[in-house]
C-alpha positions as a printed Julia matrix, in Angstrom:
114×3 Matrix{Float64}:
  -6.07   13.54   -7.12
  -6.67   10.66   -9.6
  -4.35    7.95  -11.03
  -4.06    7.2   -14.68
  -6.7     4.52  -14.4
  -9.21    6.98  -12.93
  -8.86    5.72   -9.35
  -9.13    8.51   -6.73
  -6.11    8.77   -4.46
  -6.86   10.13   -1.07
  -4.45   12.65    0.32
  -1.83   11.33    2.7
  -3.27   13.73    5.33
  -6.13   11.26    5.48
  -3.73    9.26    7.65
  -2.95    9.74   11.3
  -0.79    7.62   13.71
  -0.98    7.25   17.44
   0.88    5.12   19.98
  -0.9     3.55   22.96
   1.24    1.84   25.65
   3.84    0.64   23.15
   1.35   -0.4    20.41
   1.56    1.65   17.45
  -1.49    1.97   15.23
  -2.48    3.85   12.15
  -5.8     5.64   11.94
  -6.76    6.18    8.33
  -9.75    8.32    7.44
 -12.87    6.35    6.27
 -12.05    7.64    2.73
  -8.54    6.28    2.75
  -9.52    3.07    4.29
 -12.24    2.55    1.78
  -9.84    3.36   -1.1
  -7.25    0.87    0.26
  -9.82   -1.9     0.81
 -11.19   -1.35   -2.73
  -7.82   -1.55   -4.25
  -6.95   -4.72   -2.25
 -10.37   -6.3    -3.12
  -9.48   -5.66   -6.84
  -6.09   -7.22   -6.37
  -7.62  -10.22   -4.62
 -10.01  -10.65   -7.61
  -6.97  -10.45  -10.03
  -5.2   -13.15   -8.05
  -8.08  -15.4    -8.22
  -8.21  -14.72  -11.96
  -4.6   -15.82  -12.4
  -5.3   -18.95  -10.35
  -8.14  -19.69  -12.88
  -5.86  -18.99  -15.83
  -3.3   -21.54  -14.52
  -5.98  -24.03  -13.88
  -7.29  -23.51  -17.59
  -3.67  -23.88  -18.95
  -3.71  -20.29  -20.25
  -0.59  -19.33  -22.29
   2.23  -18.43  -19.94
   2.85  -14.98  -21.28
  -0.71  -13.99  -20.64
  -0.41  -15.14  -17.11
   2.84  -13.28  -16.58
   1.19  -10.12  -17.83
  -1.48  -10.43  -15.27
   0.95  -11.06  -12.57
   2.8    -7.89  -13.66
  -0.47   -6.0   -13.35
  -1.05   -7.35   -9.84
   2.51   -6.34   -8.78
   1.94   -2.89  -10.06
  -1.36   -2.66   -8.21
   0.32   -3.69   -5.02
   3.03   -1.27   -5.55
   0.27    1.5    -5.74
  -1.07    0.36   -2.43
   2.36    0.46   -0.98
   3.18    3.86   -2.28
  -0.06    5.33   -0.97
   0.63    3.86    2.5
   4.31    4.9     2.41
   3.35    8.45    1.58
   0.85    8.64    4.42
   3.25    7.05    6.82
   6.03    9.55    6.01
   3.68   12.53    6.17
   2.16   11.64    9.57
   3.8     8.82   11.55
   7.44    9.55   10.64
   7.11   13.34   11.11
   5.34   12.85   14.46
   7.88   10.5    15.78
  10.79   12.68   14.65
   9.15   15.65   16.34
   8.79   13.55   19.56
  12.55   12.88   19.41
  12.29    9.23   18.14
  14.98    9.44   15.45
  15.12    5.65   15.21
  12.02    5.92   13.12
  14.44    6.83   10.17
  16.23    3.5    10.47
  12.82    1.68   10.57
  11.68    3.62    7.47
  14.86    2.73    5.61
  14.4    -1.0     6.42
  10.75   -0.78    5.23
  11.7     1.04    1.95
  14.42   -1.55    1.23
  11.86   -4.31    1.6
   9.4    -2.54   -0.66
  12.1    -2.14   -3.3
  12.99   -5.79   -3.62
């Protein structure tokens, strides 16, 4: 699947969770991890670009538009992680009888929506 900008979006099934002695970890496929790292590297570059724009006294509206693009890109990373989390970790924990995962998920979604 691809986004409007041509970026390939790995399937959420490329994500798996496990718990070892109370420490929960996510295990993304190499494809998913590469996609996430690539997106974050691009975002990191955009942030450095905004810093440079500020240092060069770039017109505020132009800087604000770049900030909006960064926020949108971060939201894309968050959506991808959330989808994978819901389709693997949350389902696994519910099946294991850990219904408190729903409250955890609701708190996380509320933080993402701020």
